[in-house]
N, C-alpha and C positions, 0 to 999 in steps of 0.2 A: 151292083146295080145301086145306085144311089137314089136318098134319099125319095130328091124327084117323081124316082121310075116308078119306086116305092108308089107315091101317090096318085098318080097317071095311072095306078094297073086300077089302086082301091075304086079307084071314081068310075073309070070306063064297067071295072065288074058286078057295084056297089050302083050305079045309074046317080050318083049323090054325086056334091059337087065339089068343084075341088077343091073351095075354098072349106070346104067339108073335112074331104080326106083328110088334106092337108091338116087343121083341125084331132083329126082322129090317131092321127099317125105322131103327132105332135106330142100329143096326152098319151098315150104307148110309151113313147121312150123317155117318156119326163116321170113320169111313174114309175119306170123304170131303172132307171137314174136315182130315182130318189131312193127307193128299195134299197140299192147297191150303196150308196150314201152311208143307209141305215145298220148297211152289217147284215138285212137280209141277207136271201136265198132267193132267186126269179126260174121257177121251172113250166117253160114252154110245151108242154107234152107233144109230144113227135116232129120235135124241136132241138132242144138239149135248153140248156142248163147256164144260166148268168149267176155266178157270185164272185167274192173282192178274196185276194190271198195277199198276207203281209209277208211286202221283201225288206231284209234285214238289210243295218247300218252294212258297207263294206268298202273301201277303196278300191274304186276304179281308175283307167288310164285315161288319161289323152292318145287319139291314137296319134294326132294331127302333131303333138309334142313328144308324147311316152313319159309325158310330167305324171305323177301319182297325184289323183284328185280322189275326194271325199263323196263319196253320193252315201244323200239319206234316204234313208228306212222309208219304207210308200205301199201305199193301199194300191195295187192294182186289183184289174177287173179280169175275169177266166170264163172263159165259154168251155164249156163243155159240148160236142155236139150230143141229141139226139142219137140211138141207134137206126131210126127210119131215114138218119139223114147219113148214116154212114154204108148206112147197106147202100140204096145210094147210086154215094160216090163212088162204092167199092165193087157197081154192079156188072160183072164181067158180061161178055156184049157173046 
């Protein structure tokens, strides 16, 4: 699902206009992004947890040339799915 599909689904299920739904979805994403930038953890009950993990600097390799390259340390988003999502995905038929 892409953002525009999410907006359309929200508008359909809540009888809000698409512009209002777009504003709601954008606000939620913006607030999640701000929390992660601040180093906070975002927990959405029944869905999962978003957090930030630190990656150390390391030596990488250019796959095209094979030359060694230096990869800087960075912060990356990490998502851990909630139990209900894991159970739904692994439900046996």
